[in-house]
C-alpha positions as CSV (number, residue, x, y, z in Angstrom):
1,X,4.9,23.1,-40.5
2,X,6.1,19.7,-41.7
3,X,9.0,21.3,-43.6
4,X,10.0,23.3,-40.5
5,X,10.0,20.2,-38.3
6,X,12.2,18.3,-40.8
7,X,14.6,21.2,-40.9
8,X,14.7,21.3,-37.1
9,X,15.5,17.6,-37.0
10,X,18.2,18.0,-39.7
11,X,19.8,20.7,-37.6
12,X,19.8,18.5,-34.5
13,X,21.4,15.6,-36.4
14,X,23.9,18.0,-38.0
15,X,24.9,19.3,-34.6
16,X,25.3,15.8,-33.1
17,X,27.2,14.1,-36.0
18,X,29.1,16.9,-37.8
19,X,32.1,16.6,-35.3
20,X,32.2,12.8,-35.8
21,X,32.2,13.1,-39.6
22,X,35.0,15.7,-39.3
23,X,37.0,13.3,-37.1
24,X,36.4,10.4,-39.6
25,X,37.6,12.6,-42.6
26,X,40.7,13.7,-40.8
27,X,41.6,10.2,-39.8
28,X,42.7,9.9,-43.5
29,X,44.6,13.1,-43.4
30,X,48.3,12.9,-44.2
31,X,49.2,15.7,-41.8
32,X,51.2,14.8,-38.7
33,X,49.8,17.6,-36.5
34,X,46.3,18.2,-35.1
35,X,46.9,21.7,-34.0
36,X,45.8,22.9,-37.5
37,X,43.0,21.2,-39.3
38,X,44.6,21.5,-42.7
39,X,44.0,18.8,-45.3
40,X,47.4,17.5,-46.6
41,X,46.3,14.6,-48.7
42,X,44.7,11.2,-48.4
43,X,46.6,8.6,-46.4
44,X,46.1,5.4,-44.4
45,X,49.3,5.7,-42.5
46,X,47.6,6.5,-39.2
47,X,45.6,3.3,-39.3
48,X,48.9,1.4,-40.1
49,X,50.7,3.0,-37.2
50,X,47.7,2.4,-35.0
51,X,48.1,-1.4,-35.3
52,X,51.9,-1.2,-34.8
53,X,51.4,0.3,-31.3
54,X,52.0,-2.5,-28.8
55,X,50.4,-0.6,-25.9
56,X,47.3,0.1,-28.0
57,X,47.0,-3.6,-29.0
58,X,47.3,-4.6,-25.4
59,X,44.6,-2.1,-24.4
60,X,42.4,-3.4,-27.2
61,X,42.9,-7.0,-26.0
62,X,42.0,-6.0,-22.5
63,X,38.9,-4.2,-23.7
64,X,37.6,-7.1,-25.8
65,X,38.3,-9.7,-23.1
66,X,36.5,-7.6,-20.4
67,X,33.6,-6.8,-22.7
68,X,33.1,-10.4,-23.8
69,X,33.3,-11.8,-20.3
70,X,31.1,-9.0,-18.8
71,X,28.5,-9.3,-21.5
72,X,28.2,-13.1,-21.2
73,X,28.1,-13.2,-17.4
74,X,25.7,-10.2,-17.1
75,X,23.4,-11.8,-19.8
76,X,23.2,-15.1,-17.8
77,X,22.6,-13.3,-14.5
78,X,20.3,-10.7,-16.0
79,X,18.1,-13.3,-17.8
80,X,17.9,-15.4,-14.6
81,X,17.0,-12.3,-12.6
82,X,14.4,-11.2,-15.2
83,X,12.7,-14.6,-15.1
84,X,12.6,-14.4,-11.3
85,X,11.3,-10.8,-11.2
86,X,8.6,-11.7,-13.7
87,X,7.3,-14.4,-11.4
88,X,6.9,-12.0,-8.5
89,X,3.6,-10.3,-7.5
90,X,2.9,-6.8,-8.9
91,X,3.9,-4.8,-5.8
92,X,7.2,-6.7,-5.3
93,X,8.0,-6.6,-9.0
94,X,7.6,-2.8,-9.0
95,X,9.9,-2.4,-6.0
96,X,12.6,-4.7,-7.4
97,X,12.5,-3.1,-10.8
98,X,12.9,0.4,-9.2
99,X,16.0,-0.9,-7.3
100,X,17.3,-2.5,-10.5
101,X,16.8,0.6,-12.6
102,X,18.5,2.9,-10.1
103,X,22.1,2.2,-11.2
104,X,21.2,3.3,-14.7
105,X,20.1,6.8,-13.5
106,X,22.8,7.0,-10.9
107,X,25.8,9.2,-12.0
108,X,28.6,7.0,-13.3
109,X,31.2,8.8,-11.1
110,X,29.3,7.8,-8.0
111,X,29.1,4.2,-9.2
112,X,32.8,4.3,-10.1
113,X,34.0,5.7,-6.7
114,X,31.7,3.3,-4.8
115,X,33.0,0.3,-6.6
116,X,36.6,1.4,-6.2
117,X,36.1,1.7,-2.4
118,X,34.4,-1.7,-2.3
119,X,37.2,-3.4,-4.3
120,X,40.0,-1.7,-2.3
121,X,38.3,-2.8,1.0
122,X,37.9,-6.4,-0.4
123,X,41.5,-6.4,-1.7
124,X,42.9,-5.5,1.8
125,X,41.0,-8.4,3.2
126,X,42.6,-10.7,0.7
127,X,46.1,-9.7,1.5
128,X,46.6,-6.3,-0.2
129,X,45.6,-7.5,-3.6
130,X,45.6,-4.7,-6.2
131,X,42.9,-3.6,-8.6
132,X,43.2,-4.9,-12.1
133,X,41.5,-7.2,-14.6
134,X,39.3,-8.9,-12.1
135,X,38.0,-5.6,-10.6
136,X,37.3,-4.3,-14.1
137,X,35.3,-7.4,-15.1
138,X,33.2,-7.3,-11.8
139,X,32.6,-3.5,-12.3
140,X,31.4,-4.0,-15.9
141,X,29.1,-6.9,-14.9
142,X,27.6,-4.6,-12.3
143,X,26.7,-1.7,-14.5
144,X,25.7,-4.0,-17.5
145,X,23.3,-6.1,-15.5
146,X,20.4,-3.6,-15.3
147,X,20.4,-3.1,-19.1
148,X,20.1,-6.9,-19.7
149,X,17.2,-7.1,-17.3
150,X,15.5,-4.1,-19.0
151,X,15.9,-5.8,-22.4
152,X,14.6,-9.2,-21.3
153,X,11.6,-8.1,-19.2
154,X,9.4,-6.9,-22.2
155,X,9.8,-10.3,-23.9
156,X,8.7,-12.1,-20.7
157,X,5.6,-9.8,-20.6
158,X,4.8,-10.6,-24.2
159,X,5.1,-14.4,-23.6
160,X,2.0,-16.4,-22.8
161,X,2.4,-17.2,-19.1
162,X,0.7,-20.6,-19.6
163,X,3.3,-21.9,-22.0
164,X,5.6,-22.9,-19.2
165,X,2.9,-24.8,-17.3
166,X,1.7,-26.5,-20.6
167,X,5.3,-27.7,-21.2
168,X,5.3,-29.3,-17.8
169,X,1.9,-30.9,-18.3
170,X,3.3,-32.4,-21.5
171,X,6.2,-34.1,-19.7
172,X,8.9,-31.5,-19.4
173,X,10.6,-31.0,-16.0
174,X,11.1,-27.4,-14.9
175,X,14.6,-27.1,-16.3
176,X,13.7,-28.6,-19.7
177,X,10.6,-26.3,-19.9
178,X,12.9,-23.3,-19.2
179,X,15.4,-24.2,-21.9
180,X,13.0,-25.6,-24.5
181,X,10.0,-23.2,-24.1
182,X,10.9,-20.0,-22.1
183,X,14.4,-19.3,-23.5
184,X,13.4,-19.6,-27.2
185,X,10.5,-17.2,-26.6
186,X,12.7,-14.5,-25.0
187,X,15.9,-15.1,-27.0
188,X,15.5,-11.9,-29.0
189,X,15.6,-9.9,-25.8
190,X,18.5,-11.9,-24.5
191,X,20.6,-11.3,-27.6
192,X,19.7,-7.6,-27.6
193,X,20.7,-7.3,-23.9
194,X,24.0,-9.1,-24.6
195,X,24.9,-6.8,-27.5
196,X,23.9,-3.7,-25.5
197,X,26.1,-5.0,-22.6
198,X,29.0,-5.5,-25.0
199,X,28.8,-2.0,-26.5
200,X,28.4,-0.4,-23.0
201,X,31.4,-2.3,-21.8
202,X,33.6,-1.3,-24.7
203,X,32.5,2.4,-24.4
204,X,32.8,2.8,-20.6
205,X,35.5,5.2,-19.3
206,X,34.4,6.6,-15.9
207,X,33.8,3.4,-14.0
208,X,36.8,1.7,-15.7
209,X,39.0,4.6,-14.7
210,X,38.3,4.2,-11.0
211,X,38.5,0.4,-10.9
212,X,41.2,-0.4,-13.4
213,X,44.3,-0.1,-11.3
214,X,47.3,-0.6,-13.7
215,X,45.2,-2.3,-16.4
216,X,44.4,-0.2,-19.4
217,X,41.3,-0.3,-21.6
218,X,40.8,1.5,-24.9
219,X,38.9,4.5,-23.4
220,X,41.6,4.9,-20.7
221,X,44.3,4.6,-23.3
222,X,42.7,7.3,-25.4
223,X,42.4,9.5,-22.3
224,X,46.1,9.0,-21.6
225,X,46.9,10.0,-25.3
226,X,45.0,13.3,-24.9
227,X,47.0,14.2,-21.8
228,X,50.2,14.2,-23.9
229,X,50.8,15.5,-27.4
230,X,47.7,14.4,-29.3
231,X,48.6,12.1,-32.2
232,X,46.4,11.8,-35.3
233,X,46.3,8.1,-34.4
234,X,43.5,9.0,-32.1
235,X,41.3,10.0,-35.1
236,X,41.8,6.5,-36.6
237,X,41.1,4.8,-33.3
238,X,38.0,6.8,-32.7
239,X,36.8,6.1,-36.2
240,X,37.2,2.4,-35.7
241,X,35.3,2.5,-32.3
242,X,32.5,4.6,-33.9
243,X,32.2,2.1,-36.7
244,X,32.1,-0.9,-34.4
245,X,29.4,0.6,-32.2
246,X,27.4,1.7,-35.2
247,X,27.5,-1.8,-36.7
248,X,26.3,-3.3,-33.4
249,X,23.5,-0.8,-33.1
250,X,22.4,-1.5,-36.7
251,X,22.2,-5.2,-35.8
252,X,20.0,-4.5,-32.8
253,X,17.7,-2.2,-34.8
254,X,17.5,-4.8,-37.7
255,X,16.6,-7.5,-35.2
256,X,13.9,-5.3,-33.6
257,X,12.4,-4.4,-37.0
258,X,12.4,-8.0,-38.0
259,X,10.7,-9.1,-34.8
260,X,8.0,-6.3,-35.1
261,X,7.2,-7.4,-38.7
262,X,7.0,-11.0,-37.6
263,X,4.6,-10.1,-34.7
264,X,2.4,-8.0,-37.1
265,X,2.3,-10.8,-39.6
266,X,1.3,-13.3,-36.9
267,X,-1.4,-11.0,-35.6
268,X,-2.8,-10.6,-39.2
269,X,-2.8,-14.4,-39.7
270,X,-4.7,-14.9,-36.4
271,X,-7.2,-12.2,-37.5
272,X,-7.9,-14.2,-40.7
């Protein structure tokens, strides 16, 4: 039975990752056509051409700027919101968390269209301003915020609720107690939420497509490439994106494993 379950898991992972591995392999293919998947020899030329494409580099710059700003702002707002939600009574906390989690289960196309209509309405009120970098940043902050709150809330539940009061009894004012006691305790959740927000922002297409205006991000640029003749450059670009996201996810998992081991070690020391 155990062998059968392992084989079943192997098939699932093979089905999920085989297309990605094929894409990575053919990103080093010397062939100039993607209509036939024929290996013509190892080459790095598509990576070289990728970084000579001015439009691609501009899309990459836009993506990184938006992801960085959105992740930082959503982390600050999400951490503040999580601290406030944690201080509510049980009934109110449950209501607010359900409202907070709703955007995560809401279809992205609904969120994208809704934000587009909101930004267009706001732009007309500001003198026919157009959608662009500002609307993209606001949209990314909006959909990243619930994920940051979801990452920080478990750390707040694990923290001793009397630490904040004890810090004030020992002479800290509320702001100092927040920065010197509460934030260090929940920092792993804050960092995890920030990394998650960054990866979600880099990866987003649907919401960005509706709120971008004339500004291009990497997912939108890739989509525009597929509408024309598909170049093997897209294999190299997708490989780099996959590698970046994989590294960030490994960092998150490494941090979580390290925290779990530290918590287990602390519990064992207390037991002794």
